[in-house]
VEXRO-980827 format. One line per 5 residues: their letters; for each residue y, x, z of N, C-alpha, C. Coordinates in steps of 0.05 Angstrom, whole numbers, plus 5000, padded with zeros to 4 digits. Layout:
BEGIN
a) Y:X:Z:Y:X:Z:Y:X:Z; ...
end
This chain:
BEGIN
mtpri) 8984:3068:4580:9004:3077:4561:8992:3083:4534; 9003:3072:4513:8993:3077:4486:9004:3103:4476; 8986:3120:4465:8996:3146:4454:9014:3141:4430; 9033:3159:4426:9051:3156:4403:9036:3162:4377; 9018:3182:4378:9002:3189:4355:8973:3185:4364
aplep) 8960:3167:4351:8932:3162:4359:8914:3185:4350; 8895:3193:4367:8876:3214:4359:8857:3204:4337; 8845:3223:4323:8825:3216:4304:8801:3203:4318; 8788:3185:4305:8764:3172:4316:8740:3181:4299; 8717:3184:4312:8693:3191:4297:8686:3168:4278
pyppa) 8673:3174:4256:8665:3200:4246:8690:3216:4236; 8691:3241:4244:8713:3259:4237:8710:3269:4208; 8732:3275:4195:8730:3288:4168:8714:3314:4171; 8700:3322:4150:8682:3346:4152:8697:3371:4162; 8721:3376:4153:8736:3400:4161:8742:3399:4191
aqaaf) 8750:3375:4200:8756:3372:4229:8731:3375:4245; 8709:3363:4237:8684:3364:4251:8675:3393:4254; 8677:3409:4232:8669:3437:4232:8686:3452:4252; 8712:3447:4253:8730:3460:4272:8723:3453:4301; 8718:3428:4306:8710:3419:4333:8684:3432:4341
daimp) 8665:3433:4323:8639:3445:4329:8641:3474:4336; 8662:3488:4325:8665:3516:4330:8677:3522:4357; 8691:3503:4369:8705:3508:4394:8694:3493:4418; 8679:3471:4413:8669:3455:4434:8639:3460:4439; 8630:3460:4464:8601:3462:4469:8586:3440:4456
kgvap) 8561:3446:4448:8544:3426:4435:8541:3401:4453; 8546:3378:4440:8542:3353:4455:8567:3344:4470; 8588:3359:4469:8613:3352:4484:8633:3342:4463; 8645:3319:4469:8665:3308:4451:8690:3326:4450; 8704:3328:4427:8728:3345:4426:8750:3333:4444
ltlft) 8766:3350:4455:8788:3342:4472:8808:3325:4456; 8821:3306:4469:8840:3289:4456:8862:3305:4443; 8870:3326:4456:8890:3344:4445:8882:3353:4417; 8857:3362:4414:8847:3371:4388:8846:3349:4368; 8836:3326:4376:8833:3304:4356:8860:3293:4348
tlars) 8880:3294:4366:8907:3286:4359:8920:3305:4339; 8918:3331:4346:8930:3351:4328:8916:3351:4301; 8890:3345:4300:8875:3346:4275:8882:3323:4256; 8899:3305:4265:8909:3284:4247:8923:3297:4223; 8935:3321:4228:8948:3336:4207:8933:3363:4204
ervyg) 8920:3367:4182:8906:3393:4178:8925:3416:4181; 8949:3413:4172:8969:3435:4174:8975:3442:4203; 8981:3421:4218:8988:3425:4247:8964:3437:4262; 8941:3426:4257:8917:3436:4272:8911:3464:4264; 8914:3470:4238:8909:3498:4229:8928:3517:4242
kfrag) 8953:3510:4244:8973:3528:4257:8967:3531:4286; 8958:3509:4299:8951:3511:4327:8928:3530:4332; 8907:3528:4315:8884:3546:4318:8891:3574:4310; 8909:3578:4291:8916:3605:4283:8933:3619:4303; 8944:3603:4322:8961:3615:4343:8946:3632:4363
glldk) 8920:3632:4362:8904:3648:4379:8899:3637:4407; 8908:3613:4412:8904:3601:4439:8874:3598:4445; 8858:3594:4424:8830:3589:4429:8813:3614:4423; 8827:3636:4416:8813:3661:4409:8803:3675:4434; 8779:3685:4434:8769:3699:4457:8783:3725:4462
gtitl) 8797:3735:4441:8813:3759:4444:8797:3784:4438; 8812:3807:4437:8799:3832:4430:8796:3851:4453; 8806:3842:4477:8803:3859:4500:8786:3843:4521; 8773:3858:4538:8757:3846:4559:8775:3835:4581; 8763:3817:4597:8778:3806:4620:8787:3829:4638
rerei) 8770:3849:4642:8777:3872:4659:8801:3887:4648; 8801:3892:4622:8824:3906:4610:8849:3889:4612; 8847:3863:4609:8870:3846:4612:8881:3847:4641; 8863:3847:4660:8871:3848:4688:8885:3874:4694; 8875:3896:4684:8887:3922:4688:8915:3922:4676
hdrpd) 8918:3911:4652:8944:3910:4639:8964:3894:4655; 8955:3872:4667:8973:3854:4682:8979:3865:4710; 8965:3885:4719:8970:3896:4746:8978:3925:4744; 9004:3931:4745:9014:3958:4742:9001:3977:4763; 8994:3968:4786:8982:3985:4806:8955:3996:4798
lradg) 8942:3984:4778:8916:3993:4768:8919:4010:4743; 8942:4010:4731:8946:4025:4706:8952:4054:4711; 8941:4071:4694:8945:4100:4697:8974:4108:4693; 8989:4093:4676:9017:4100:4672:9036:4087:4692; 9026:4070:4709:9042:4057:4729:9063:4038:4719
q) 9063:4032:4693:9083:4015:4681:9075:3986:4684
end
């Protein structure tokens, strides 16, 4: 099946390459999702700003406690 929107092909524009380098392990090609969204700097910027790739400000333990009311002090 041919994709409706073709992903970027290397060599990537400098801004896209910098963004890929920030989220992908060294030596690993960026995911097709990322290279497709990066066709539009605006779309890719909004995707990254959405926090989906952010490590977050709370630990995994804190997140687990929040998601399990039986572990929370307030029982909520």
